[in-house]
PyMOL CGO cylinders between C-alpha atoms (Angstrom):
from pymol import cmd
from pymol.cgo import CYLINDER

trace = [
    CYLINDER, 15.53, -39.38, 22.72, 12.80, -37.48, 20.53, 0.3, 1, 1, 1, 1, 1, 1,
    CYLINDER, 12.80, -37.48, 20.53, 13.66, -34.06, 21.93, 0.3, 1, 1, 1, 1, 1, 1,
    CYLINDER, 13.66, -34.06, 21.93, 17.52, -34.35, 21.26, 0.3, 1, 1, 1, 1, 1, 1,
    CYLINDER, 17.52, -34.35, 21.26, 16.92, -35.35, 17.70, 0.3, 1, 1, 1, 1, 1, 1,
    CYLINDER, 16.92, -35.35, 17.70, 14.14, -32.49, 17.44, 0.3, 1, 1, 1, 1, 1, 1,
    CYLINDER, 14.14, -32.49, 17.44, 16.98, -30.06, 18.85, 0.3, 1, 1, 1, 1, 1, 1,
    CYLINDER, 16.98, -30.06, 18.85, 19.37, -31.66, 16.87, 0.3, 1, 1, 1, 1, 1, 1,
    CYLINDER, 19.37, -31.66, 16.87, 17.53, -31.09, 13.53, 0.3, 1, 1, 1, 1, 1, 1,
    CYLINDER, 17.53, -31.09, 13.53, 16.48, -27.47, 14.51, 0.3, 1, 1, 1, 1, 1, 1,
    CYLINDER, 16.48, -27.47, 14.51, 20.23, -26.58, 15.05, 0.3, 1, 1, 1, 1, 1, 1,
    CYLINDER, 20.23, -26.58, 15.05, 21.30, -27.93, 11.95, 0.3, 1, 1, 1, 1, 1, 1,
    CYLINDER, 21.30, -27.93, 11.95, 18.27, -26.25, 9.90, 0.3, 1, 1, 1, 1, 1, 1,
    CYLINDER, 18.27, -26.25, 9.90, 19.05, -23.04, 11.37, 0.3, 1, 1, 1, 1, 1, 1,
    CYLINDER, 19.05, -23.04, 11.37, 22.91, -23.18, 11.05, 0.3, 1, 1, 1, 1, 1, 1,
    CYLINDER, 22.91, -23.18, 11.05, 22.15, -23.80, 7.28, 0.3, 1, 1, 1, 1, 1, 1,
    CYLINDER, 22.15, -23.80, 7.28, 19.73, -21.11, 6.87, 0.3, 1, 1, 1, 1, 1, 1,
    CYLINDER, 19.73, -21.11, 6.87, 21.76, -18.41, 8.33, 0.3, 1, 1, 1, 1, 1, 1,
    CYLINDER, 21.76, -18.41, 8.33, 23.90, -17.84, 5.00, 0.3, 1, 1, 1, 1, 1, 1,
    CYLINDER, 23.90, -17.84, 5.00, 20.68, -18.05, 3.36, 0.3, 1, 1, 1, 1, 1, 1,
    CYLINDER, 20.68, -18.05, 3.36, 19.20, -15.24, 5.35, 0.3, 1, 1, 1, 1, 1, 1,
    CYLINDER, 19.20, -15.24, 5.35, 22.26, -13.14, 5.93, 0.3, 1, 1, 1, 1, 1, 1,
    CYLINDER, 22.26, -13.14, 5.93, 22.55, -12.65, 2.06, 0.3, 1, 1, 1, 1, 1, 1,
    CYLINDER, 22.55, -12.65, 2.06, 19.27, -10.72, 2.05, 0.3, 1, 1, 1, 1, 1, 1,
    CYLINDER, 19.27, -10.72, 2.05, 16.88, -10.43, -0.81, 0.3, 1, 1, 1, 1, 1, 1,
    CYLINDER, 16.88, -10.43, -0.81, 18.74, -10.68, -4.01, 0.3, 1, 1, 1, 1, 1, 1,
    CYLINDER, 18.74, -10.68, -4.01, 17.44, -7.79, -6.31, 0.3, 1, 1, 1, 1, 1, 1,
    CYLINDER, 17.44, -7.79, -6.31, 19.33, -8.64, -9.37, 0.3, 1, 1, 1, 1, 1, 1,
    CYLINDER, 19.33, -8.64, -9.37, 21.39, -5.21, -9.12, 0.3, 1, 1, 1, 1, 1, 1,
    CYLINDER, 21.39, -5.21, -9.12, 19.90, -1.65, -9.74, 0.3, 1, 1, 1, 1, 1, 1,
    CYLINDER, 19.90, -1.65, -9.74, 18.63, -1.74, -13.01, 0.3, 1, 1, 1, 1, 1, 1,
    CYLINDER, 18.63, -1.74, -13.01, 16.69, -4.95, -12.68, 0.3, 1, 1, 1, 1, 1, 1,
    CYLINDER, 16.69, -4.95, -12.68, 13.08, -3.42, -11.74, 0.3, 1, 1, 1, 1, 1, 1,
    CYLINDER, 13.08, -3.42, -11.74, 13.14, -0.58, -14.37, 0.3, 1, 1, 1, 1, 1, 1,
    CYLINDER, 13.14, -0.58, -14.37, 14.17, -3.10, -16.93, 0.3, 1, 1, 1, 1, 1, 1,
    CYLINDER, 14.17, -3.10, -16.93, 11.64, -5.41, -16.02, 0.3, 1, 1, 1, 1, 1, 1,
    CYLINDER, 11.64, -5.41, -16.02, 8.96, -2.59, -16.45, 0.3, 1, 1, 1, 1, 1, 1,
    CYLINDER, 8.96, -2.59, -16.45, 10.12, -1.95, -19.78, 0.3, 1, 1, 1, 1, 1, 1,
    CYLINDER, 10.12, -1.95, -19.78, 10.26, -5.76, -20.95, 0.3, 1, 1, 1, 1, 1, 1,
    CYLINDER, 10.26, -5.76, -20.95, 6.71, -6.13, -19.51, 0.3, 1, 1, 1, 1, 1, 1,
    CYLINDER, 6.71, -6.13, -19.51, 5.09, -2.92, -21.53, 0.3, 1, 1, 1, 1, 1, 1,
    CYLINDER, 5.09, -2.92, -21.53, 6.69, -4.39, -24.69, 0.3, 1, 1, 1, 1, 1, 1,
    CYLINDER, 6.69, -4.39, -24.69, 5.20, -7.67, -24.00, 0.3, 1, 1, 1, 1, 1, 1,
    CYLINDER, 5.20, -7.67, -24.00, 2.01, -5.64, -23.22, 0.3, 1, 1, 1, 1, 1, 1,
    CYLINDER, 2.01, -5.64, -23.22, 2.32, -4.08, -26.71, 0.3, 1, 1, 1, 1, 1, 1,
    CYLINDER, 2.32, -4.08, -26.71, 2.15, -7.36, -28.25, 0.3, 1, 1, 1, 1, 1, 1,
    CYLINDER, 2.15, -7.36, -28.25, -0.74, -9.15, -26.42, 0.3, 1, 1, 1, 1, 1, 1,
    CYLINDER, -0.74, -9.15, -26.42, -3.27, -7.99, -28.82, 0.3, 1, 1, 1, 1, 1, 1,
    CYLINDER, -3.27, -7.99, -28.82, -3.77, -6.10, -32.18, 0.3, 1, 1, 1, 1, 1, 1,
    CYLINDER, -3.77, -6.10, -32.18, -4.97, -2.86, -30.21, 0.3, 1, 1, 1, 1, 1, 1,
    CYLINDER, -4.97, -2.86, -30.21, -1.89, -2.94, -27.65, 0.3, 1, 1, 1, 1, 1, 1,
    CYLINDER, -1.89, -2.94, -27.65, 0.12, -0.63, -29.68, 0.3, 1, 1, 1, 1, 1, 1,
    CYLINDER, 0.12, -0.63, -29.68, -2.78, 1.91, -30.13, 0.3, 1, 1, 1, 1, 1, 1,
    CYLINDER, -2.78, 1.91, -30.13, -3.89, 1.66, -26.53, 0.3, 1, 1, 1, 1, 1, 1,
    CYLINDER, -3.89, 1.66, -26.53, -0.22, 2.41, -25.44, 0.3, 1, 1, 1, 1, 1, 1,
    CYLINDER, -0.22, 2.41, -25.44, 0.39, 5.34, -27.97, 0.3, 1, 1, 1, 1, 1, 1,
    CYLINDER, 0.39, 5.34, -27.97, -3.16, 6.98, -26.60, 0.3, 1, 1, 1, 1, 1, 1,
    CYLINDER, -3.16, 6.98, -26.60, -2.28, 6.47, -22.77, 0.3, 1, 1, 1, 1, 1, 1,
    CYLINDER, -2.28, 6.47, -22.77, 1.52, 7.77, -23.43, 0.3, 1, 1, 1, 1, 1, 1,
    CYLINDER, 1.52, 7.77, -23.43, 0.20, 10.89, -24.86, 0.3, 1, 1, 1, 1, 1, 1,
    CYLINDER, 0.20, 10.89, -24.86, -2.39, 11.34, -21.91, 0.3, 1, 1, 1, 1, 1, 1,
    CYLINDER, -2.39, 11.34, -21.91, -0.21, 10.39, -19.15, 0.3, 1, 1, 1, 1, 1, 1,
    CYLINDER, -0.21, 10.39, -19.15, 3.36, 11.91, -19.92, 0.3, 1, 1, 1, 1, 1, 1,
    CYLINDER, 3.36, 11.91, -19.92, 2.00, 14.55, -22.76, 0.3, 1, 1, 1, 1, 1, 1,
    CYLINDER, 2.00, 14.55, -22.76, 3.68, 13.19, -25.50, 0.3, 1, 1, 1, 1, 1, 1,
    CYLINDER, 3.68, 13.19, -25.50, 2.96, 14.74, -29.10, 0.3, 1, 1, 1, 1, 1, 1,
    CYLINDER, 2.96, 14.74, -29.10, 1.95, 12.54, -31.67, 0.3, 1, 1, 1, 1, 1, 1,
    CYLINDER, 1.95, 12.54, -31.67, 4.69, 13.88, -33.74, 0.3, 1, 1, 1, 1, 1, 1,
    CYLINDER, 4.69, 13.88, -33.74, 7.25, 12.17, -31.17, 0.3, 1, 1, 1, 1, 1, 1,
    CYLINDER, 7.25, 12.17, -31.17, 5.42, 9.05, -31.29, 0.3, 1, 1, 1, 1, 1, 1,
    CYLINDER, 5.42, 9.05, -31.29, 5.82, 8.80, -35.06, 0.3, 1, 1, 1, 1, 1, 1,
    CYLINDER, 5.82, 8.80, -35.06, 9.54, 9.26, -34.88, 0.3, 1, 1, 1, 1, 1, 1,
    CYLINDER, 9.54, 9.26, -34.88, 10.12, 7.03, -32.48, 0.3, 1, 1, 1, 1, 1, 1,
    CYLINDER, 10.12, 7.03, -32.48, 7.98, 4.20, -34.45, 0.3, 1, 1, 1, 1, 1, 1,
    CYLINDER, 7.98, 4.20, -34.45, 9.60, 5.22, -37.57, 0.3, 1, 1, 1, 1, 1, 1,
    CYLINDER, 9.60, 5.22, -37.57, 13.36, 4.68, -35.70, 0.3, 1, 1, 1, 1, 1, 1,
    CYLINDER, 13.36, 4.68, -35.70, 11.62, 1.18, -34.54, 0.3, 1, 1, 1, 1, 1, 1,
    CYLINDER, 11.62, 1.18, -34.54, 11.85, 1.79, -30.86, 0.3, 1, 1, 1, 1, 1, 1,
    CYLINDER, 11.85, 1.79, -30.86, 10.02, -0.83, -28.61, 0.3, 1, 1, 1, 1, 1, 1,
    CYLINDER, 10.02, -0.83, -28.61, 7.21, 0.43, -26.67, 0.3, 1, 1, 1, 1, 1, 1,
    CYLINDER, 7.21, 0.43, -26.67, 8.94, 0.20, -23.20, 0.3, 1, 1, 1, 1, 1, 1,
    CYLINDER, 8.94, 0.20, -23.20, 11.55, 2.62, -24.61, 0.3, 1, 1, 1, 1, 1, 1,
    CYLINDER, 11.55, 2.62, -24.61, 9.24, 4.91, -25.78, 0.3, 1, 1, 1, 1, 1, 1,
    CYLINDER, 9.24, 4.91, -25.78, 7.40, 5.05, -22.29, 0.3, 1, 1, 1, 1, 1, 1,
    CYLINDER, 7.40, 5.05, -22.29, 11.07, 5.42, -21.03, 0.3, 1, 1, 1, 1, 1, 1,
    CYLINDER, 11.07, 5.42, -21.03, 11.68, 8.36, -23.25, 0.3, 1, 1, 1, 1, 1, 1,
    CYLINDER, 11.68, 8.36, -23.25, 8.16, 9.93, -22.81, 0.3, 1, 1, 1, 1, 1, 1,
    CYLINDER, 8.16, 9.93, -22.81, 8.86, 9.78, -19.10, 0.3, 1, 1, 1, 1, 1, 1,
    CYLINDER, 8.86, 9.78, -19.10, 12.26, 11.44, -19.26, 0.3, 1, 1, 1, 1, 1, 1,
    CYLINDER, 12.26, 11.44, -19.26, 10.79, 13.84, -21.76, 0.3, 1, 1, 1, 1, 1, 1,
    CYLINDER, 10.79, 13.84, -21.76, 8.07, 15.26, -19.22, 0.3, 1, 1, 1, 1, 1, 1,
    CYLINDER, 8.07, 15.26, -19.22, 10.73, 15.70, -16.61, 0.3, 1, 1, 1, 1, 1, 1,
    CYLINDER, 10.73, 15.70, -16.61, 13.41, 17.31, -18.98, 0.3, 1, 1, 1, 1, 1, 1,
    CYLINDER, 13.41, 17.31, -18.98, 11.41, 18.64, -22.07, 0.3, 1, 1, 1, 1, 1, 1,
    CYLINDER, 11.41, 18.64, -22.07, 14.28, 17.04, -24.54, 0.3, 1, 1, 1, 1, 1, 1,
    CYLINDER, 14.28, 17.04, -24.54, 12.81, 15.69, -27.59, 0.3, 1, 1, 1, 1, 1, 1,
    CYLINDER, 12.81, 15.69, -27.59, 13.27, 11.96, -28.44, 0.3, 1, 1, 1, 1, 1, 1,
    CYLINDER, 13.27, 11.96, -28.44, 15.68, 12.86, -31.39, 0.3, 1, 1, 1, 1, 1, 1,
    CYLINDER, 15.68, 12.86, -31.39, 17.92, 14.67, -28.86, 0.3, 1, 1, 1, 1, 1, 1,
    CYLINDER, 17.92, 14.67, -28.86, 17.80, 12.30, -26.05, 0.3, 1, 1, 1, 1, 1, 1,
    CYLINDER, 17.80, 12.30, -26.05, 18.60, 9.36, -29.07, 0.3, 1, 1, 1, 1, 1, 1,
    CYLINDER, 18.60, 9.36, -29.07, 21.71, 11.34, -30.10, 0.3, 1, 1, 1, 1, 1, 1,
    CYLINDER, 21.71, 11.34, -30.10, 22.87, 11.60, -26.33, 0.3, 1, 1, 1, 1, 1, 1,
    CYLINDER, 22.87, 11.60, -26.33, 22.33, 7.70, -26.31, 0.3, 1, 1, 1, 1, 1, 1,
    CYLINDER, 22.33, 7.70, -26.31, 19.94, 7.55, -23.78, 0.3, 1, 1, 1, 1, 1, 1,
    CYLINDER, 19.94, 7.55, -23.78, 18.62, 4.16, -24.92, 0.3, 1, 1, 1, 1, 1, 1,
    CYLINDER, 18.62, 4.16, -24.92, 21.90, 2.48, -24.08, 0.3, 1, 1, 1, 1, 1, 1,
    CYLINDER, 21.90, 2.48, -24.08, 21.17, 3.18, -20.41, 0.3, 1, 1, 1, 1, 1, 1,
    CYLINDER, 21.17, 3.18, -20.41, 18.28, 4.96, -19.59, 0.3, 1, 1, 1, 1, 1, 1,
    CYLINDER, 18.28, 4.96, -19.59, 18.70, 4.76, -15.36, 0.3, 1, 1, 1, 1, 1, 1,
    CYLINDER, 18.70, 4.76, -15.36, 22.31, 6.37, -16.19, 0.3, 1, 1, 1, 1, 1, 1,
    CYLINDER, 22.31, 6.37, -16.19, 20.67, 8.89, -18.30, 0.3, 1, 1, 1, 1, 1, 1,
    CYLINDER, 20.67, 8.89, -18.30, 17.86, 9.74, -15.97, 0.3, 1, 1, 1, 1, 1, 1,
    CYLINDER, 17.86, 9.74, -15.97, 20.49, 10.43, -13.18, 0.3, 1, 1, 1, 1, 1, 1,
    CYLINDER, 20.49, 10.43, -13.18, 22.75, 12.51, -14.92, 0.3, 1, 1, 1, 1, 1, 1,
    CYLINDER, 22.75, 12.51, -14.92, 19.91, 14.47, -16.00, 0.3, 1, 1, 1, 1, 1, 1,
    CYLINDER, 19.91, 14.47, -16.00, 19.18, 14.83, -12.13, 0.3, 1, 1, 1, 1, 1, 1,
    CYLINDER, 19.18, 14.83, -12.13, 16.20, 12.52, -11.92, 0.3, 1, 1, 1, 1, 1, 1,
    CYLINDER, 16.20, 12.52, -11.92, 15.49, 9.73, -9.45, 0.3, 1, 1, 1, 1, 1, 1,
    CYLINDER, 15.49, 9.73, -9.45, 15.96, 6.04, -10.70, 0.3, 1, 1, 1, 1, 1, 1,
    CYLINDER, 15.96, 6.04, -10.70, 13.32, 5.00, -8.03, 0.3, 1, 1, 1, 1, 1, 1,
    CYLINDER, 13.32, 5.00, -8.03, 10.91, 7.83, -9.39, 0.3, 1, 1, 1, 1, 1, 1,
    CYLINDER, 10.91, 7.83, -9.39, 11.09, 6.74, -12.89, 0.3, 1, 1, 1, 1, 1, 1,
    CYLINDER, 11.09, 6.74, -12.89, 10.85, 2.86, -11.92, 0.3, 1, 1, 1, 1, 1, 1,
    CYLINDER, 10.85, 2.86, -11.92, 7.66, 3.82, -9.97, 0.3, 1, 1, 1, 1, 1, 1,
    CYLINDER, 7.66, 3.82, -9.97, 6.50, 5.91, -12.80, 0.3, 1, 1, 1, 1, 1, 1,
    CYLINDER, 6.50, 5.91, -12.80, 6.66, 2.96, -15.25, 0.3, 1, 1, 1, 1, 1, 1,
    CYLINDER, 6.66, 2.96, -15.25, 5.24, 0.25, -13.02, 0.3, 1, 1, 1, 1, 1, 1,
    CYLINDER, 5.24, 0.25, -13.02, 2.25, 2.49, -12.39, 0.3, 1, 1, 1, 1, 1, 1,
    CYLINDER, 2.25, 2.49, -12.39, 1.96, 3.08, -16.02, 0.3, 1, 1, 1, 1, 1, 1,
    CYLINDER, 1.96, 3.08, -16.02, 2.15, -0.58, -16.68, 0.3, 1, 1, 1, 1, 1, 1,
    CYLINDER, 2.15, -0.58, -16.68, -0.54, -0.96, -14.05, 0.3, 1, 1, 1, 1, 1, 1,
    CYLINDER, -0.54, -0.96, -14.05, -2.78, 1.65, -16.25, 0.3, 1, 1, 1, 1, 1, 1,
    CYLINDER, -2.78, 1.65, -16.25, -2.01, 0.14, -19.08, 0.3, 1, 1, 1, 1, 1, 1,
    CYLINDER, -2.01, 0.14, -19.08, -3.33, -3.48, -17.80, 0.3, 1, 1, 1, 1, 1, 1,
    CYLINDER, -3.33, -3.48, -17.80, -6.47, -1.97, -16.37, 0.3, 1, 1, 1, 1, 1, 1,
    CYLINDER, -6.47, -1.97, -16.37, -7.44, -0.03, -19.32, 0.3, 1, 1, 1, 1, 1, 1,
    CYLINDER, -7.44, -0.03, -19.32, -6.81, -3.29, -21.74, 0.3, 1, 1, 1, 1, 1, 1,
    CYLINDER, -6.81, -3.29, -21.74, -8.58, -5.48, -19.09, 0.3, 1, 1, 1, 1, 1, 1,
    CYLINDER, -8.58, -5.48, -19.09, -11.75, -2.88, -18.99, 0.3, 1, 1, 1, 1, 1, 1,
    CYLINDER, -11.75, -2.88, -18.99, -12.00, -2.84, -23.00, 0.3, 1, 1, 1, 1, 1, 1,
    CYLINDER, -12.00, -2.84, -23.00, -11.81, -6.65, -23.19, 0.3, 1, 1, 1, 1, 1, 1,
    CYLINDER, -11.81, -6.65, -23.19, -14.72, -6.71, -20.60, 0.3, 1, 1, 1, 1, 1, 1,
    CYLINDER, -14.72, -6.71, -20.60, -16.72, -3.64, -22.54, 0.3, 1, 1, 1, 1, 1, 1,
    CYLINDER, -16.72, -3.64, -22.54, -16.51, -6.18, -25.84, 0.3, 1, 1, 1, 1, 1, 1,
    CYLINDER, -16.51, -6.18, -25.84, -17.61, -9.00, -23.85, 0.3, 1, 1, 1, 1, 1, 1,
    CYLINDER, -17.61, -9.00, -23.85, -20.67, -7.01, -22.34, 0.3, 1, 1, 1, 1, 1, 1,
    CYLINDER, -20.67, -7.01, -22.34, -21.36, -5.70, -26.07, 0.3, 1, 1, 1, 1, 1, 1,
    CYLINDER, -21.36, -5.70, -26.07, -21.46, -9.14, -27.66, 0.3, 1, 1, 1, 1, 1, 1,
    CYLINDER, -21.46, -9.14, -27.66, -23.61, -10.53, -25.45, 0.3, 1, 1, 1, 1, 1, 1,
    CYLINDER, -23.61, -10.53, -25.45, -27.08, -9.92, -25.61, 0.3, 1, 1, 1, 1, 1, 1,
    CYLINDER, -27.08, -9.92, -25.61, -29.29, -10.17, -22.68, 0.3, 1, 1, 1, 1, 1, 1,
    CYLINDER, -29.29, -10.17, -22.68, -33.07, -10.72, -23.16, 0.3, 1, 1, 1, 1, 1, 1,
    CYLINDER, -33.07, -10.72, -23.16, -35.15, -9.30, -20.80, 0.3, 1, 1, 1, 1, 1, 1,
    CYLINDER, -35.15, -9.30, -20.80, -37.36, -11.80, -18.83, 0.3, 1, 1, 1, 1, 1, 1,
    CYLINDER, -37.36, -11.80, -18.83, -41.11, -10.69, -18.92, 0.3, 1, 1, 1, 1, 1, 1,
    CYLINDER, -41.11, -10.69, -18.92, -42.36, -9.49, -15.43, 0.3, 1, 1, 1, 1, 1, 1,
    CYLINDER, -42.36, -9.49, -15.43, -44.45, -12.72, -14.36, 0.3, 1, 1, 1, 1, 1, 1,
    CYLINDER, -44.45, -12.72, -14.36, -45.68, -11.34, -11.16, 0.3, 1, 1, 1, 1, 1, 1,
    CYLINDER, -45.68, -11.34, -11.16, -47.84, -13.40, -9.44, 0.3, 1, 1, 1, 1, 1, 1,
    CYLINDER, -47.84, -13.40, -9.44, -47.60, -16.19, -12.26, 0.3, 1, 1, 1, 1, 1, 1,
    CYLINDER, -47.60, -16.19, -12.26, -44.23, -17.31, -11.15, 0.3, 1, 1, 1, 1, 1, 1,
    CYLINDER, -44.23, -17.31, -11.15, -45.06, -18.62, -8.38, 0.3, 1, 1, 1, 1, 1, 1,
    CYLINDER, -45.06, -18.62, -8.38, -48.22, -20.50, -9.94, 0.3, 1, 1, 1, 1, 1, 1,
    CYLINDER, -48.22, -20.50, -9.94, -45.62, -21.64, -12.68, 0.3, 1, 1, 1, 1, 1, 1,
    CYLINDER, -45.62, -21.64, -12.68, -43.38, -22.82, -9.81, 0.3, 1, 1, 1, 1, 1, 1,
    CYLINDER, -43.38, -22.82, -9.81, -46.24, -24.77, -8.01, 0.3, 1, 1, 1, 1, 1, 1,
    CYLINDER, -46.24, -24.77, -8.01, -46.82, -26.44, -11.02, 0.3, 1, 1, 1, 1, 1, 1,
    CYLINDER, -46.82, -26.44, -11.02, -43.34, -27.66, -11.31, 0.3, 1, 1, 1, 1, 1, 1,
    CYLINDER, -43.34, -27.66, -11.31, -43.44, -28.88, -7.96, 0.3, 1, 1, 1, 1, 1, 1,
    CYLINDER, -43.44, -28.88, -7.96, -46.71, -30.70, -8.32, 0.3, 1, 1, 1, 1, 1, 1,
    CYLINDER, -46.71, -30.70, -8.32, -45.38, -32.76, -11.36, 0.3, 1, 1, 1, 1, 1, 1,
    CYLINDER, -45.38, -32.76, -11.36, -42.78, -34.77, -9.10, 0.3, 1, 1, 1, 1, 1, 1,
    CYLINDER, -42.78, -34.77, -9.10, -45.80, -35.73, -6.37, 0.3, 1, 1, 1, 1, 1, 1,
    CYLINDER, -45.80, -35.73, -6.37, -47.16, -38.92, -7.08, 0.3, 1, 1, 1, 1, 1, 1,
    CYLINDER, -47.16, -38.92, -7.08, -50.75, -38.85, -8.78, 0.3, 1, 1, 1, 1, 1, 1,
    CYLINDER, -50.75, -38.85, -8.78, -53.69, -37.60, -6.38, 0.3, 1, 1, 1, 1, 1, 1,
    CYLINDER, -53.69, -37.60, -6.38, -55.42, -40.24, -4.11, 0.3, 1, 1, 1, 1, 1, 1,
    CYLINDER, -55.42, -40.24, -4.11, -58.29, -39.41, -1.82, 0.3, 1, 1, 1, 1, 1, 1,
    CYLINDER, -58.29, -39.41, -1.82, -57.21, -39.54, 2.02, 0.3, 1, 1, 1, 1, 1, 1,
    CYLINDER, -57.21, -39.54, 2.02, -60.76, -40.22, 3.15, 0.3, 1, 1, 1, 1, 1, 1,
    CYLINDER, -60.76, -40.22, 3.15, -63.35, -42.54, 2.15, 0.3, 1, 1, 1, 1, 1, 1,
    CYLINDER, -63.35, -42.54, 2.15, -66.78, -42.53, 3.16, 0.3, 1, 1, 1, 1, 1, 1,
    CYLINDER, -66.78, -42.53, 3.16, -68.58, -45.71, 2.71, 0.3, 1, 1, 1, 1, 1, 1,
    CYLINDER, -68.58, -45.71, 2.71, -71.77, -44.80, 4.57, 0.3, 1, 1, 1, 1, 1, 1,
    CYLINDER, -71.77, -44.80, 4.57, -74.64, -42.90, 3.61, 0.3, 1, 1, 1, 1, 1, 1,
    CYLINDER, -74.64, -42.90, 3.61, -75.50, -39.66, 5.12, 0.3, 1, 1, 1, 1, 1, 1,
    CYLINDER, -75.50, -39.66, 5.12, -74.77, -36.35, 5.29, 0.3, 1, 1, 1, 1, 1, 1,
    CYLINDER, -74.77, -36.35, 5.29, -71.28, -34.84, 5.51, 0.3, 1, 1, 1, 1, 1, 1,
    CYLINDER, -71.28, -34.84, 5.51, -71.11, -32.14, 7.76, 0.3, 1, 1, 1, 1, 1, 1,
    CYLINDER, -71.11, -32.14, 7.76, -68.92, -30.30, 10.14, 0.3, 1, 1, 1, 1, 1, 1,
    CYLINDER, -68.92, -30.30, 10.14, -67.56, -32.12, 13.23, 0.3, 1, 1, 1, 1, 1, 1,
    CYLINDER, -67.56, -32.12, 13.23, -68.83, -30.47, 16.49, 0.3, 1, 1, 1, 1, 1, 1,
    CYLINDER, -68.83, -30.47, 16.49, -72.09, -29.22, 15.70, 0.3, 1, 1, 1, 1, 1, 1,
]
cmd.load_cgo(trace, "trace")
C-alpha cells in the first residue's frame, strides 16, 4: 500500500513539474540583465557620499572617458548607470556623449549598441564587471577607513615575564597552600635510601 501511494505521489509530482521545467529559465527578456546592471550602478552611486566621485574616477580609468564628457553628462542630469553605458559605447565607437544623446541612445542602449555593430552580451558583461570592480573599490575604501580609525597600541614584549604572569593568574584560583607532610618526631630530615 505504501509503495503504491509513494508511486502515485511521485507521478503526480513529476506530472505537475513538467510544465514548469519545460518552460525553461525566465530571463525577463533580452534587456533584463543590462538594465539591471544600470539600475545597480545607479544605486551604487547613492549608497554613500563618495559614490559619484568613485564612479567618475573609475569610469575615467576603465573606459578612458574625459572629465569634460562627465561634466556634460552631469549637467544633463544623467544617472550614473546611463553615464557608464554611454562611456562603454563611447570607448567602442568614439562618439561623444552629446552626439549619442542626439541620436537618442539613452532611449534604448541595447538597440543603439547593436545598430553600432556592438555585441549586447559583451556590453552586459562589461557593465557587470564594472559594477563588481566598483563594489570592490568601495569595500576597500571602507576597510581602509576602518583600519585608519582604529589605533592599535602595541603590547610590550613580555618575554619570559609573561609566563610568570600567567602562573600568578593560575595560582590565584588554587586554594591556600597547606603542608602535605607533617613531621611530628624529632630528628633530622634526610634523603631516603642513604
